[in-house]
C-alpha positions in Angstrom: -96.1 22.0 67.8 -95.0 18.4 68.6 -96.4 17.1 65.3 -94.5 19.7 63.3 -91.2 18.8 65.1 -91.8 15.1 64.3 -92.5 15.9 60.7 -89.3 18.0 60.4 -87.3 15.2 62.0 -88.8 12.6 59.6 -88.1 14.8 56.6 -84.5 15.3 57.6 -84.1 11.5 58.2 -85.4 10.6 54.7 -83.2 13.3 53.1 -80.2 11.7 54.8 -81.3 8.2 53.6 -81.9 9.5 50.1 -78.2 10.2 49.8 -77.4 6.5 49.7 -80.5 4.8 48.3 -79.6 1.5 46.5 -82.8 1.6 44.4 -81.6 4.0 41.8 -81.9 3.5 38.0 -78.6 2.0 36.7 -78.2 4.7 34.1 -78.7 7.4 36.7 -76.0 5.7 38.9 -73.6 5.6 36.0 -74.3 9.3 35.3 -73.6 10.0 39.0 -70.3 8.2 38.8 -69.3 10.0 35.6 -70.1 13.4 37.1 -68.1 12.5 40.2 -65.1 11.7 38.0 -65.4 14.9 36.1 -65.4 16.9 39.4 -62.3 14.9 40.4 -60.4 15.7 37.1 -61.4 19.3 37.2 -60.3 19.6 40.9 -63.9 20.6 41.8 -64.7 17.9 44.3 -67.6 18.3 46.7 -66.5 15.7 49.1 -70.0 14.4 49.7 -71.2 12.2 52.6 -68.0 12.5 54.7 -69.2 14.3 57.8 -70.0 13.1 61.3 -73.7 12.9 60.4 -72.9 10.4 57.6 -70.7 8.4 60.0 -73.5 8.1 62.5 -76.2 7.2 60.1 -74.3 4.5 58.3 -73.1 3.1 61.6 -76.7 2.9 62.9 -78.6 2.2 59.8 -76.2 0.2 57.7 -74.8 0.7 54.2 -76.8 1.4 51.1 -74.2 1.9 48.3 -75.4 2.9 44.8 -72.6 1.0 43.0 -70.2 -1.9 43.3 -66.7 -1.4 41.9 -64.0 -4.0 41.5 -60.7 -2.2 41.0 -57.0 -2.9 41.1 -55.2 -2.7 44.4 -52.8 -0.2 42.9 -52.4 2.7 45.4 -52.7 5.2 42.6 -56.4 4.2 42.1 -58.2 5.5 45.2 -61.7 4.5 44.1 -63.9 6.8 46.3 -61.7 9.8 45.5 -61.8 9.4 41.7 -65.6 9.2 41.8 -65.8 12.1 44.4 -67.9 9.7 46.6 -68.2 9.4 50.3 -68.9 7.0 53.1 -71.3 4.3 52.2 -71.6 5.4 48.6 -69.6 2.7 46.8 -69.0 -1.0 47.7 -65.4 -1.4 46.7 -63.5 -4.6 46.0 -59.8 -4.3 45.3 -57.4 -7.0 44.0 -54.2 -6.8 42.0 -55.1 -6.8 38.3 -58.9 -6.3 39.0 -59.3 -10.1 38.4 -62.4 -12.0 39.2 -62.0 -15.4 40.8 -64.0 -17.1 43.5 -63.3 -14.7 46.4 -63.9 -11.6 44.2 -67.1 -13.1 42.7 -68.4 -13.7 46.2 -67.6 -10.2 47.2 -69.3 -8.9 44.1 -72.4 -11.0 44.9 -72.5 -9.4 48.3 -72.6 -6.0 46.7 -75.0 -6.6 43.8 -77.3 -9.2 45.5 -77.3 -8.5 49.2 -76.8 -4.7 49.0 -78.8 -4.5 45.8 -76.5 -2.1 43.9 -77.9 -1.7 40.4 -74.4 -1.1 38.8 -71.2 -3.0 38.8 -68.1 -1.4 37.4 -65.0 -3.5 36.4 -62.3 -0.9 36.6 -58.9 -1.4 35.1 -56.2 1.2 34.8 -53.3 2.2 32.6 -49.8 0.9 33.3 -51.2 -1.9 35.5 -48.3 -3.7 37.1 -50.0 -7.1 37.1 -51.0 -7.0 33.5 -47.5 -5.6 32.6 -45.8 -8.6 34.3 -47.9 -11.1 32.3 -47.2 -9.2 29.1 -43.5 -9.2 29.6 -43.4 -12.7 30.9 -41.9 -11.6 34.2 -41.0 -14.3 36.8 -43.4 -14.0 39.7 -43.3 -15.9 43.0 -45.4 -17.0 46.0 -49.1 -17.0 45.3 -48.9 -14.4 42.6 -48.8 -17.0 39.7 -52.2 -18.2 40.8 -53.5 -14.6 40.7 -52.1 -13.5 37.4 -53.2 -16.7 35.6 -56.6 -15.0 35.4 -54.9 -12.3 33.2 -53.2 -14.6 30.8 -56.2 -15.1 28.4 -56.4 -11.3 27.9 -52.7 -11.0 27.1 -52.8 -14.0 24.7 -55.6 -12.3 22.8 -53.7 -9.0 22.6 -50.5 -10.7 21.4 -52.5 -12.7 18.8 -53.8 -9.5 17.3 -50.7 -7.3 17.8 -47.7 -9.5 17.9 -45.7 -11.2 20.7 -43.3 -8.3 21.3 -44.0 -6.3 24.4 -44.9 -2.7 23.5 -47.4 0.0 24.5 -50.1 -1.3 22.1 -50.0 -4.8 23.4 -50.1 -3.5 27.0 -53.0 -1.2 26.2 -55.0 -3.9 24.6 -54.2 -6.4 27.3 -55.5 -4.0 29.9 -58.7 -3.5 28.0 -59.1 -7.2 27.3 -58.5 -7.9 31.0 -61.5 -5.8 31.9 -63.6 -8.0 29.6 -62.0 -11.1 30.9 -63.1 -10.2 34.4 -66.7 -9.8 33.1 -66.5 -13.2 31.3 -65.1 -14.9 34.4 -67.8 -13.4 36.6 -70.5 -14.6 34.3 -69.0 -18.1 34.2 -68.8 -18.6 38.0 -71.6 -16.4 39.4 -75.1 -17.6 38.5 -76.5 -15.1 41.0 -75.0 -12.2 39.1 -76.1 -13.6 35.8 -79.7 -13.8 37.0 -79.6 -10.2 38.1 -78.2 -9.2 34.7 -80.9 -11.2 32.8 -83.6 -9.7 34.9 -82.4 -6.2 34.1 -81.7 -5.5 37.8 -77.9 -5.1 37.3 -75.9 -3.3 34.7 -72.2 -4.4 34.4 -69.9 -2.0 32.7 -66.2 -1.8 32.0 -64.0 1.2 32.5 -60.3 2.2 32.5 -58.8 4.8 34.8 -56.0 6.8 33.3 -53.2 7.4 35.9 -51.8 10.5 34.1 -55.0 12.5 33.8 -57.4 11.0 36.4 -60.0 10.5 33.7 -62.1 7.4 33.5 -62.6 5.9 30.0 -66.0 4.2 30.0 -66.2 1.1 27.9 -69.9 0.2 28.4 -71.2 -3.3 28.6 -69.3 -6.3 27.3 -69.6 -6.3 23.5 -70.7 -10.0 23.5 -72.8 -9.8 26.7 -76.0 -11.2 25.2 -74.1 -14.2 23.8 -72.3 -14.8 27.1 -75.5 -14.6 29.1 -77.2 -17.0 26.7 -74.4 -19.5 27.0 -74.5 -19.3 30.8 -77.7 -21.2 31.0 
């Protein structure tokens, strides 16, 4: 009788832990993220891993997220909600303009190296205020200039291809370029992340969240990833 009770407890324990295992295949994780976003868009969310049991387990056993996501600080981009994820599911880093500088790179390294998440999503979004400010050449103050200078290469590329005048196309391309710029900056300043990518232990993908529909547009890996990784040596 006692043995059967112990076995039942162990099974329940491992079922709980399986909900936030960090050893999943990267493609399976991306599939899970995509499915979560579909549920969000279709207003069919399951609100997983948000009960008292989840609180207790993560408090006692720690966090085992299946993905790291760096997103913009914009309040209209609630990361766990748009992926229909719960407590301990996603290691989230938020900064205006979803830029990657030293602090953000260090936070990413914590997620992908220390917590062993097999996927990193660089998540931009439509109508990003930080990217818009750079596109329009708005005057910014305080410490903001040191933040948005990370976005400038993305905007310069968009304007080189589509003209200097601010318009929807320039903004759209700048937002997309800014996702790739964050990947490039990460590869440049984070040897730890580069090593994980080279070893096939980490997949880094770009995505754009559409504010009007809630849909996430998946961009995949950086189009020049192999070249970037080769030059990082």
